[in-house]
C-alpha positions in Angstrom: 0.0 0.0 0.0 2.9 2.4 0.7 4.9 1.8 -2.4 1.7 2.0 -4.6 0.9 5.4 -3.0 4.4 6.7 -3.7 4.1 5.7 -7.3 0.8 7.4 -7.5 2.3 10.6 -6.0 5.2 10.6 -8.4 2.8 10.2 -11.4 0.5 12.9 -10.1 2.9 15.5 -8.7 6.3 14.6 -10.3 9.3 12.7 -9.0 10.9 15.9 -7.8 8.2 16.5 -5.1 9.9 16.6 -1.7 9.1 13.9 0.7 11.7 14.6 3.4 13.6 17.8 4.4 15.6 19.6 7.0 16.9 23.2 7.0 19.8 22.2 4.9 18.6 19.8 2.2 15.7 17.7 0.9 14.9 14.2 -0.5 12.3 13.7 -3.3 9.6 11.1 -3.7 11.4 9.9 -6.9 14.7 9.4 -5.1 13.0 7.5 -2.3 11.1 5.3 -4.8 14.3 4.5 -6.8 16.3 3.5 -3.7 13.5 1.5 -2.2 12.9 -0.4 -5.5 16.5 -1.4 -5.7 16.5 -2.5 -2.1 13.3 -4.5 -2.4 14.9 -7.0 -4.7 17.4 -7.8 -1.9 14.6 -8.0 0.7 12.8 -10.5 -1.5 15.8 -12.8 -1.5 16.3 -12.6 2.2 12.9 -12.4 3.8 9.7 -14.4 4.0 6.8 -13.2 1.8 4.2 -15.2 3.7 3.2 -15.7 7.3 4.1 -19.4 7.2 5.5 -20.6 10.6 8.2 -22.4 8.6 9.3 -19.2 6.8 12.7 -17.7 7.5 13.2 -15.1 10.2 11.7 -11.6 9.4 14.1 -8.9 8.2 15.2 -6.6 11.1 15.1 -2.9 10.0 17.5 -1.0 12.3 19.1 1.8 10.3 18.9 5.1 12.3 18.9 7.8 9.6 15.4 8.9 8.8 15.8 8.7 5.0 17.5 5.3 5.2 14.7 4.1 7.5 12.1 5.4 5.1 13.8 3.6 2.2 13.7 0.3 4.3 10.0 0.7 5.1 9.0 1.3 1.4 11.2 -1.5 0.3 9.7 -3.9 2.8 6.2 -3.0 1.6 7.3 -3.4 -2.1 8.8 -6.8 -1.4 5.9 -7.9 0.7 8.2 -9.2 3.5 7.7 -9.6 7.2 9.8 -7.1 9.1 10.8 -6.1 12.7 11.3 -2.4 13.2 14.1 -1.9 15.7 14.2 1.4 17.6 17.6 3.2 17.6 17.9 2.6 21.4 17.5 -1.2 21.0 20.3 -3.3 19.6 19.2 -5.5 16.7 20.9 -8.5 18.3 18.5 -8.3 21.2 15.4 -8.5 19.1 13.7 -11.9 19.5 10.4 -12.2 17.5 7.8 -14.1 19.6 4.4 -15.4 19.0 2.9 -16.8 15.8 2.8 -14.6 12.6 -1.0 -14.1 12.6 -1.0 -11.5 9.8 -4.1 -13.0 8.1 -2.1 -13.3 4.8 -0.7 -9.8 4.9 3.0 -9.1 5.6 3.6 -8.7 9.3 5.2 -5.6 10.8 6.5 -6.2 14.3 7.2 -3.2 16.5 8.3 -3.1 20.1 6.5 -1.6 23.1 8.3 1.2 25.0 9.5 -1.1 27.8 8.5 1.5 30.4 7.1 -1.3 32.6 9.6 -3.9 31.8 11.4 -5.5 28.7 10.1 -4.2 25.4 7.6 -6.7 23.9 6.7 -7.4 20.3 3.4 -6.4 18.9 2.5 -7.7 15.4 0.8 -5.3 13.1 0.3 -5.0 9.4 0.8 -1.8 7.4 -3.0 -1.6 7.2 -3.5 -1.6 11.0 -0.7 0.9 11.5 -2.3 3.2 8.9 -5.8 2.8 10.3 -5.8 6.4 11.7 -4.3 8.1 8.7 -6.4 11.1 7.4 -6.8 11.4 3.6 -7.7 15.0 2.8 -6.7 17.2 -0.1 -6.0 20.0 2.4 -3.1 17.9 3.7 -1.3 17.6 0.3 2.1 19.2 0.7 1.7 19.7 4.5 4.9 19.6 6.5 5.1 17.2 9.5 7.8 17.4 12.1 9.4 14.0 13.0 10.4 14.3 16.7 9.9 10.6 17.5 12.0 7.6 16.8 10.4 6.5 13.5 10.6 2.8 14.5 8.3 3.3 17.4 4.5 3.4 17.1 4.2 7.2 17.5 6.9 7.8 15.0 5.3 5.4 12.5 2.0 7.3 12.8 3.7 10.6 11.8 5.6 8.9 9.0 2.6 7.1 7.5 0.4 10.1 7.8 2.9 12.3 6.0 3.7 9.7 3.4 0.2 8.5 2.5 -1.4 12.0 2.5 1.3 13.3 0.1 3.0 15.4 2.7 6.6 16.2 3.7 8.5 14.9 6.7 10.7 17.4 8.4 13.7 16.1 10.3 15.3 18.5 12.9 18.7 17.1 12.0 20.4 14.8 9.4 18.5 12.8 6.8 20.7 10.1 5.5 22.2 8.5 8.6 25.1 8.8 10.9 23.2 8.7 14.1 19.6 9.0 15.2 17.5 11.0 12.7 15.6 13.1 15.2 16.4 12.1 18.7 19.5 12.3 20.8 20.6 9.8 23.5 17.9 11.2 25.8 15.2 10.3 23.3 14.5 13.9 22.3 16.0 16.0 19.5 18.1 19.0 20.5 15.9 22.0 21.3 17.8 24.4 18.9 17.4 21.9 16.1 13.7 21.7 16.7 13.3 25.5 16.6 15.4 25.7 13.4 13.2 23.1 11.7 10.0 24.7 12.9 11.0 28.1 11.6 13.1 27.4 8.5 11.0 24.5 7.1 7.6 26.0 7.9 6.3 23.0 9.9 2.5 22.9 10.1 1.9 19.7 12.1 4.0 18.7 15.0 3.6 15.7 17.5 5.5 15.0 20.6 5.4 13.9 24.2 4.5 16.4 26.9 8.2 16.2 27.9 9.1 17.2 24.4 6.7 20.1 24.3 7.9 21.5 27.7 11.5 21.3 26.3 10.4 23.3 23.2 8.7 26.0 25.2 11.6 26.5 27.6 14.1 26.7 24.7 12.0 29.2 22.7 14.1 32.0 21.1 14.2 35.0 23.3 12.5 38.3 22.6 9.4 38.7 20.5 7.4 35.6 19.6 8.7 33.9 16.5 6.2 33.4 13.7 5.8 29.6 13.3 3.0 28.4 11.0 1.9 25.5 13.2 -1.7 24.7 12.6 -1.8 21.4 14.7 0.0 20.4 17.9 -0.5 16.9 19.1 0.6 15.5 22.5 0.8 11.8 23.5 2.6 9.2 25.5 2.3 10.8 28.9 -0.3 12.5 31.1 -1.0 16.0 29.9 -1.6 18.7 32.5 -3.6 21.9 32.1 -0.6 24.2 32.6 1.1 22.7 29.5 -2.0 23.0 27.4 -2.4 26.7 28.4 1.3 27.4 27.8 1.1 25.9 24.3 -2.0 27.8 23.4 -0.4 31.1 24.5 2.9 30.4 22.5 1.1 29.1 19.4 -2.2 30.8 19.3 -3.1 29.8 15.8 -2.6 26.1 16.4 -5.3 23.6 17.3 -4.0 21.5 20.2 -5.0 17.9 20.8 -3.8 15.1 23.0 -4.2 11.5 22.0 -4.4 8.2 23.9 -2.6 5.4 22.0 -0.3 2.5 22.5 1.8 0.1 20.5 -0.6 -2.7 21.2 -4.0 -0.9 20.9 -3.3 1.7 18.2 -4.9 5.1 18.5 -7.9 4.9 20.9 -9.1 8.5 21.1 -8.1 12.2 20.9 -9.2 15.2 22.9 -9.4 18.6 21.2 -11.3 20.9 23.7 -8.1 22.4 25.3 -8.7 20.6 28.6 -6.6 18.0 30.4 -8.2 14.5 30.7 -11.2 13.4 28.7 -15.0 13.6 29.0 -16.7 10.9 31.1 -18.9 10.4 28.0 -16.1 8.4 26.5 -16.7 5.7 29.1 -20.2 5.0 27.6 -20.6 1.9 25.4 -20.3 2.9 21.7 -19.0 6.4 22.5 -15.7 5.8 20.6 -15.3 4.3 17.2 -11.9 2.6 17.9 -12.4 1.1 21.3 -14.5 0.8 24.5 -13.2 2.1 27.8 -13.8 1.0 31.4 -12.3 2.1 34.7 -11.5 -0.7 37.1 -12.2 -0.6 40.8 -8.6 0.3 41.5 -8.7 3.1 39.0 -6.9 1.3 36.2 -8.1 2.1 32.6 -9.2 -1.0 30.6 -9.6 -1.0 26.9 -11.5 -3.3 24.5 -9.9 -2.5 21.2 -11.2 -2.4 17.7 -9.5 -5.3 15.8 -9.0 -3.0 12.8 -6.4 -0.9 14.6 -5.0 -3.2 17.3 -1.9 -5.4 17.0 -2.1 -9.1 16.8 -0.5 -11.6 19.1 1.1 -9.1 21.5 1.8 -10.1 25.1 -1.1 -8.5 26.9 -2.0 -8.4 30.6 -5.6 -9.5 30.7 -7.8 -7.2 32.7 -9.2 -10.0 34.8 -9.0 -13.8 35.1 -12.5 -14.1 33.8 -12.5 -15.8 30.4 -15.5 -13.7 29.4 -13.4 -10.5 29.9 -10.1 -11.7 28.4 -10.5 -9.4 25.4 -10.1 -6.4 27.7 -6.6 -5.0 28.0 -5.3 -3.7 31.3 -3.4 -0.6 30.2 -1.4 0.0 33.4 -2.6 3.6 33.3 -4.4 5.0 36.4 -7.2 7.5 36.1 -9.6 9.4 38.4 -13.0 10.7 37.7 -13.8 14.3 38.8 -16.6 16.6 37.8 -17.5 15.0 34.5 -13.9 14.5 33.5 -11.5 11.6 33.6 -7.9 12.6 34.5 -4.8 10.4 34.1 -2.8 9.9 37.3 0.2 8.1 35.8 1.4 4.6 35.4 0.5 1.9 37.9 4.1 0.8 38.0 5.3 4.3 38.9 3.2 4.4 42.2 5.3 5.4 45.2 4.3 3.6 48.5 5.1 5.9 51.4 4.2 3.9 54.5 1.0 2.6 52.9 0.1 5.9 51.2 0.0 5.6 47.4 1.5 8.6 45.7 1.4 9.2 41.9 4.5 11.0 40.6 2.6 13.1 38.0 0.4 14.6 40.7 3.5 15.8 42.6 5.2 17.0 39.4 2.1 19.1 38.4 2.4 21.0 41.8 6.1 21.5 41.5 5.7 22.9 37.9 3.4 25.6 39.4 6.6 27.2 40.9 8.2 29.9 38.8 11.7 29.0 37.8 11.1 25.3 37.3 12.0 24.1 33.7 11.4 20.4 34.2 10.8 17.9 37.1 10.9 14.2 37.6 9.4 12.6 40.7 10.3 9.0 41.7 10.4 6.7 44.7 13.5 6.5 46.9 14.1 3.6 49.3 13.5 4.2 53.0 14.2 1.8 55.9 11.3 3.4 57.8 8.5 4.0 55.3 9.6 1.7 52.5 9.7 4.6 50.1 10.0 8.4 50.1 9.0 10.9 47.4 12.1 12.2 45.7 12.3 14.9 43.0 14.9 16.0 40.5 14.3 19.6 39.3 15.9 21.3 36.4 15.8 25.1 37.1 15.3 27.8 34.4 18.8 29.2 33.6 19.8 32.1 35.8 17.4 31.3 38.7 18.7 31.6 42.3 18.8 27.9 43.0 18.8 28.2 46.8 15.7 30.4 46.7 14.1 28.1 44.2 14.6 25.1 46.4 13.0 26.9 49.4 10.0 28.0 47.2 9.4 24.4 45.9 9.5 22.8 49.3 7.3 25.5 50.8 4.8 25.3 47.9 4.6 21.5 48.1 4.0 21.5 51.9 1.2 24.0 51.4 -0.4 22.2 48.5 0.2 18.5 49.2 -0.4 16.0 52.0 2.7 15.3 54.1 3.3 11.9 52.5 3.3 13.4 49.0 5.6 16.3 49.6 9.2 15.6 48.4 11.5 14.4 51.2 14.5 14.5 48.8 14.9 17.4 46.3 17.9 17.7 43.9 18.5 20.4 41.4 19.9 19.1 38.1 21.2 20.8 35.0 19.2 18.4 32.8 16.6 15.8 33.2 17.0 13.2 30.5 14.1 11.7 28.6 13.9 8.0 28.0 14.3 6.5 24.4 10.5 7.2 23.8 10.8 10.9 24.6 9.1 10.6 28.0 10.5 11.6 31.4 13.0 8.9 32.4 12.0 7.9 35.9 14.5 6.1 38.1 14.3 4.5 41.5 16.5 5.8 44.3 
């Protein structure tokens, strides 16, 4: 489906139509198609073209340059082979395909979960299920899409396929042809100055990233008057989104529509929220309210999902919501939510819960309070071991450059004591020059 679409675009718009660019150079659809066609012949010799259990091992795609990765993707689709897409942070030698092929006759595309709650696990998709949420609209022809994710991960593939299949242009903050990660640094995020250069010089209209990514962008904004960036759509995903961040984005990019999505490697895109508010309406919990899935909140506050088979992965390692066979199709997401005033708010990952002497503390709730203090650029809250209470709340805080750090520390501690129950207030507070993101672009939590 991908190769056929590129051939159609070349015939309709010409082979010199750009498909990928950065502030220095560009790659055309014709160049992409020529390289992919040549590589497809090699893929056909090396990889299985069916989902037979006796077929050879799938081809592992692991090249890190965005253009090279794009060539591999188109070549794999052209050849009709099964592939494993390996993120830049995962060594190809560690990838072990598990589970039966289950592609229903279509070539299988195996991608890996983020591994935030353990070892990354394989999820078997097809190009069709991965492209289930792609919008086809003449208004999107030629639109420019920022690639700020690892393209081998689910979120990155969504951006890649949306741009490619809707005849758009991918914009890479840095290099195109290889020699390192195409968009992301070791921390999982592209350098802030490279992002701003791409936004301004390439005229990006659509940009997606984690809340951690967008906070980095805001804090690294060029000084002085607001820079004119033609963003028309900002999308957030992968982490809980707080109201402060939504308001800050709306103020910085007043012409952009802002939405946050809930999606996962296993489930695909479940829903999006576009009303400018954190959380999602309780109406989404009603049967039939969402086209791609059904939602349910368990007694312990965990969100369960019953996915639409058209967008969900096949044969991934799921944690059943219950031991009841009648409910085995429900997926326990590991995400905790709370219902307040007609709204459902995300409280963080179940695995991130800090147990302070029997009191359950969610890091995102503490982080939201700390971000209320002027002078805080970023914060990461995690559990530190304690011989008395089992765990304590610890916080790493990255100050805004030039802030009086001693005064900031006092302000944070005072603010937390006033706004939070005693067990939730940080017992350990460290100021850091940088808080690294994990390979998926989210806050990299650690245990103390």
